[in-house]
C-alpha positions in Angstrom: -5.7 -10.4 18.5 -8.9 -9.0 19.8 -9.5 -5.4 18.7 -11.8 -3.0 20.5 -13.4 -0.6 18.1 -15.4 2.6 18.6 -19.1 2.1 18.2 -19.1 4.2 15.1 -16.7 1.8 13.4 -19.4 -0.9 13.5 -21.7 1.3 11.5 -19.3 2.0 8.7 -20.2 0.7 5.2 -17.6 -1.3 3.3 -15.6 0.5 0.5 -17.1 -0.2 -2.9 -13.7 0.2 -4.5 -12.2 -2.3 -2.0 -14.9 -4.8 -2.9 -14.3 -4.4 -6.6 -10.6 -4.8 -6.2 -11.1 -8.0 -4.3 -12.7 -9.5 -7.4 -9.7 -8.6 -9.5 -7.4 -10.7 -7.3 -9.2 -14.0 -8.2 -7.3 -16.3 -10.6 -8.6 -16.1 -14.1 -10.2 -12.7 -13.8 -9.2 -10.1 -16.4 -10.0 -6.7 -15.2 -10.8 -3.9 -17.7 -11.0 -1.4 -14.9 -9.1 1.8 -15.5 -6.2 2.8 -13.4 -4.5 -0.6 -13.0 -1.2 -0.6 -14.7 0.6 -3.7 -15.9 2.6 -5.1 -13.0 5.4 -5.7 -15.6 6.1 -2.0 -15.6 6.7 -1.8 -11.8 10.4 -1.0 -11.0 10.6 -3.8 -8.4 14.4 -4.0 -8.3 14.9 -0.3 -8.0 12.2 -0.1 -5.3 13.8 -3.0 -3.4 17.2 -1.3 -3.5 15.8 2.0 -2.3 13.9 0.4 0.6 17.0 -1.6 1.6 19.2 1.6 1.6 16.7 3.7 3.6 16.0 0.9 6.1 19.7 0.2 6.6 20.7 3.9 7.0 17.6 5.2 8.9 15.2 2.4 9.5 13.7 3.5 12.8 12.8 6.9 11.5 11.5 5.5 8.2 9.1 3.2 9.9 7.8 5.9 12.3 4.5 7.8 11.6 5.1 10.7 9.3 3.4 13.1 6.9 1.1 11.4 4.4 3.7 12.0 1.7 5.9 9.4 3.3 9.5 9.4 4.6 11.5 12.2 2.9 14.7 10.2 2.4 12.7 7.6 0.5 10.9 10.1 -1.7 14.2 11.8 -2.6 15.7 8.6 -4.0 
């Protein structure tokens, strides 16, 4: 896909945080950066179930643009 960007977009500097996080994705890298919890603590099964329920019951609305807080029905689960 060929994207046309505003001229000001070409002048933007890359995010320092984004560049740091790219390094942490490399195999063998152990990050001592603060704020990165252990993935083992993530409630993947519960999150999967919540997403499936919301998408099944109200998928079109859930995928639409919304407030930055996200889709209310998903937040309430």
